[in-house]
C-alpha positions in Angstrom: -12.3 -17.0 0.0 -9.9 -15.1 2.2 -10.9 -12.3 3.7 -8.8 -8.3 2.5 -9.1 -6.1 5.3 -7.5 -2.5 4.7 -6.6 -0.4 8.1 -9.0 -3.0 9.5 -12.3 -2.4 7.4 -13.5 -4.9 4.5 -12.1 -4.6 1.3 -12.8 -6.8 -2.2 -9.8 -5.6 -4.3 -10.2 -5.7 -8.0 -8.8 -8.1 -10.1 -5.0 -8.5 -10.1 -4.3 -5.4 -7.9 -1.3 -5.4 -6.0 0.2 -2.8 -3.1 1.4 -0.3 -5.4 -1.9 0.7 -7.2 -3.6 0.5 -3.5 -1.1 3.0 -2.1 -1.1 5.1 -5.5 -5.4 5.0 -5.1 -4.7 6.0 -1.1 -2.3 9.3 -1.5 -3.0 10.0 -5.4 -0.1 9.9 -6.9 0.7 8.1 -9.3 4.1 5.7 -8.7 7.3 4.3 -10.2 8.7 0.5 -10.5 10.7 0.9 -6.7 7.3 2.3 -5.1 8.5 6.1 -5.2 6.1 9.0 -6.1 6.6 9.9 -10.0 5.6 13.1 -9.1 8.9 13.2 -6.6 6.9 14.0 -3.8 7.6 12.4 -0.5 4.8 9.8 0.6 5.6 9.0 3.7 4.1 5.3 3.6 4.5 2.1 5.2 2.5 -1.1 4.7 2.4 -4.0 6.1 0.4 -7.6 4.8 -0.1 -9.8 7.2 2.0 -8.0 10.3 4.8 -7.7 7.9 6.1 -4.2 6.4 6.6 -4.9 2.9 9.9 -3.0 1.4 8.7 0.1 -1.4 10.1 -2.3 -4.3 7.9 -5.4 -3.5 5.3 -2.9 -3.4 4.6 -3.4 -7.0 4.6 -7.0 -7.1 2.5 -7.9 -3.5 -1.0 -9.0 -4.1 -3.1 -7.1 -2.0 -4.7 -10.4 0.2 -4.8 -10.7 3.9 -4.9 -8.1 6.3 -3.3 -4.7 4.9 -2.2 -2.1 6.8 -1.3 1.7 5.3 0.0 3.7 8.2 1.0 7.4 7.0 3.7 9.4 9.3 3.1 12.4 10.8 5.6 14.9 12.1 5.2 16.4 15.7 6.4 15.5 19.0 
């Protein structure tokens, strides 16, 4: 059985959970199939699985497994 982590913490994904589902839970926004927010909001989110950035368009087809990192962009300087 493989271990799944979310931002370094243990995580147990639901059966069939995809990265898009995880991002929707994390942001509180429903997502379109292309990974954009259904309400048009800019998410400012990047997702990496085992260190590889997953393109937004592949979130709906990428299973939640391995080391998942969700990074939120912040503005500032």
